[in-house]
Residue, then its C-alpha position, 0 to 999 in steps of 0.5 A: x314763175x309757174x313750173x310744170x313737171x311732165x312725164x311725157x306720153x310715149x309709144x312702145x311695142x305691145x308685147x314689151x311688157x312695160x308697166x307704169x311706175x311713180x316717176x321718182x326723179x320728178x318726185x325728188x325735183x318736186x320736193x326740191x322746188x317746193x323747198x325753194x318756194x317755187x310754184x310747182x305742179x306735175x302731170x304724168x302724161x303717161x299714166x293719166x289714161x290707159x294704153x291705146x293701140x294706135x297701130x298694129x302692135x304699137x301702144x300709146x301710153x297716156x295722153x294723145x298730143x291733142x289731150x296733152x296740149x289742152x292739159x298744159x294750156x289749162x295749167x298755164x306753166x311758164x316753164x315745163x320740165x320734161x323727164x327722160x328716163x330712158x334713151x328710148x324715150x327721147x322721141x317722146x320728150x321731143x314730141x312733148x316739147x313740140x306740143x309745149x312750144x305750139x301753145x306758146x313759144x315763150x314757155x321754157x322747156x327743160x329736159x333731164x334724166x338719162x339721155x340728156x345726161x349722156x348726150x346733152x349737146x345733141x339734145x339741146x341742139x333741137x330747137x324745142x329744147x331750151x335747156x338740159x340738166x345733166x345728172x341729179x338735178x335737184x340743185x341745178x334745176x333750182x338754180x336754173x329757175x332762180x337764174x331765169x327769174x333774176x335774169x342772171x347768166x347760166x355760166x356757173x350752173x353745174x351740169x347745165x347745157x344751154x344755148x347762147x347766140x345759136x351755140x350750144x354751151x355745156x357746163x360740165x357736171x362736177x358736183x354731186x350731192x353728198x348728204x342724200x338724207x337732206x333731199x327729203x322724200x319725193x313729192x308724192x302729193x303732186x301726183x295721183x298716187x292711186x294710179x301707180x299703187x296697184x302695179x306691183x304684179x309687174x315686178x319680179x318677186x312682188x304680187x298684187x299688192x299696193x306697190x311703190x318704188x324707192x331709191x336709197x343710194x346713188x351711183x355704184x362702186x363697181x365699173x361694169x362695161x355696159x353700165x352708164x350710171x357713173x355718167x349720170x350719177x357720178x363716180x362715187x357711191x353715196x347712200x342714205x342713212x338706214x333710219x332715213x330709208x325706214x322712215x320713208x317706208x313707214x310713210x308710204x305704208x301709213x299714208x298710202x297703204x303700200x305693202x310692196x316696195x321695189x328698191x331701185x338702187x343700182x347696188x342696194x346691198x353694197x354696204x353690208x352693214x347699212x343693208x342689214x340695218x335697213x332690214x333690221x329697221x323694217x323688222x324692229x318697227x314691225x313694218x309688214x311689206x314685201x320688197x325686191x331689187x329690180x336693178x339687181x344686187x352684186x352677189x359679192x355683197x351678200x352672205x348668209x347673215x345679210x340674206x337672213x335679215x333680207x328674208x326676215x324683212x320681207x324679201x321673197x326673191x333677189x335679182x342677182x347680177x351674175x352676168x356670165x358663167x365664164x370667169x374671164x368674161x365676167x371679171x376681165x371683160x365686164x370687170x364684175x369682180x366676182x368669183x364662181x364659188x361666191x355665186x354658187x354659195x350665195x345661191x345655195x344660201x338663198x335656197x336654204x333661207x327661202x329666198x327665191x334666186x333670180x339672175x341677170x345674164x348678159x350675152x353678146x359682149x365683144x370677146x365672148x365666144x360660143x364656148x364662154x356662153x356655153x359656160x353660162x348655160x352650165x350655170x343656168x342648169x346648175x343653179x336652180x334659179x327661180x327666174x332669169x333675164x338674158x339681156x343682150x349687150x347694148x352699147x349705151x353712150x357713156x359706157x366703156x362698151x360703147x367706146x369699145x364698139x365705136x372704136x372697133x367698128x362693131x356698130x352697124x348704124x351710122x346714125x347710132x349716136x342720134x337714133x335711140x328708139x330701139x335701145x329698149x328693144x335691143x336690150x331684150x331682143x334686137x342686138x346692135x353689136x356685131x363682132x367676129x365671133x358673133x353676128x346678131x343672128x347668132x346672139x339671138x340663137x344663144x339667147x333662145x338656147x339659154x332660155x331653153x336650158x332654164x325652162x328644162x331645168x325649172x320643169x325638172x326641179x318642179x315637175x311633180x310639185x307643180x303638177x299636183x299643187x298648181x296644174x295651171x303653172x305646170x301646163x304653162x311651163x310645158x307650153x313655154x318649153x315647147x314653144x322655145x324649143x320649137x322656135x329655137x329649132x326654126x331660128x337655128x336651122x330653118x330660117x330663110x334668107x328673107x327672115x334672117x334679114x328681118x332679124x338682122x334689122 
């Protein structure tokens, strides 16, 4: 059987700031299939050609439908595994599956990733999708292919969703891989790595070097209200050994000349001893890289010693998952388990050691008030952050936040569980939740207020340094403050009812 792993082309807003990255999930599947002796190839339909503006403000990343069809025809696969890395990409998965079936309806289509793990039944209900694999797929996907080859039934394949006599059958996901070292490294050789290696400038804390993503652990021990990781990667945190992690870094550096790495873990530093051993391994082997943590790290796992080793091993900045400046919201609602004193201590250590502290905050969570968001603004003013993101709470299926919003009627879309096209935009700029404390308009206003607080504080801290050492950065910051202040005033006080309606959509 000839298997094709496909990262589908997709559409996104022009100003979404999306960058391409090596598809780790497909890379690990490629390794699992090769180990099992299965004929496998890969096609990254999103990275194979530059973005094209297909309509005003909308870009297509990768191949057109006609180009994708021809590529798949040339490969002649018996089965196509289509990655779905975000719920917002599910429409792209469906379009790709339609292309596959238009070539030959006998080609088997399988999808996996975030959305199929959260909504397997609705995903597999689509006629274009034959199977969906939930959670980590290295074992289940191989078992599925072997079952198809041997004409066996699918009843005992863990985490598989399939159809029988027109009915969708969901096998629960109950088993997760304990020894991650045995997975091997991603099958980079199946992909044109040069397409990904020069995209580091799109990642916080990295420059313009040769960039690659890695993941050293799966799941997370914490239970934040808005996080869906346990519905995908299971309830237990599992990690690779420090030596195995540093071995992979060494391969990337030696084989692909990588000098910048993003650790895509949900909580890289949870196990402090392991984290420090990874950093020491990089230092002891004299590996010269820069690295960052785009998904954030739990502040409670950090101290002066671990931060010192992080700096020594190539960490210039850390993304700290602070979430809220209100203790009640952060610990009782989000369940972060993080004290104010620890946050201030770790940020101060970062400044002392020379690591730039970035921060993640979330607003619009049910139970939050203007008073609690004002406390977040105080944090932003006090902490002297290098950079920050202010996300809007988004109720993704599989999270406690989704369940609460659904049960209390905070979701305004009747088709919410079926339409995920706006999920990515929702996190950054389009609220989906309305509570008695906040409508969507107020959440956007507070998002602007928090950004203004950050810009003003940053300019005050770096006014003279930037003015004399980097005038262009100084001018850019002044323009940002001016625009955010003006836009904030317009949004706060001068919006017409018509514009408010647009924002609320």
